[in-house]
Phi, psi and omega in degrees: 000333180249112182299324179297316180296319180297315180293330177295318180287334182263006184298325180288330180280319183234073186297314182291316180295326178296315178297319179295319180297319178298321179295311183291319182289341180278354180283129179300144183278351181235169178259016184300314180301318180290324178293327178296320179293318178298322178296317178298318180297322178295328177286323184282313183268106182234182180298326180289336182249030184290344181267008178294140172286161181297326179295315179292323178297317177301318180295316178297318179295317178299313180295318180294322182284330186257008179254000000 
């Protein structure tokens, strides 16, 4: 019932495939996290802050998203 548990038990039989399965199964099934970052970026970069450098904008977005 749990794909992660199954691949963990089968890791000795299929080592390469097991690592690949862990990688693929770890990908989020929705785009919500990326959409959340775009929303935060829209809030941070506004007309009043149009002169921000890309480096500073990245820092503001990181701080806004992670606080």
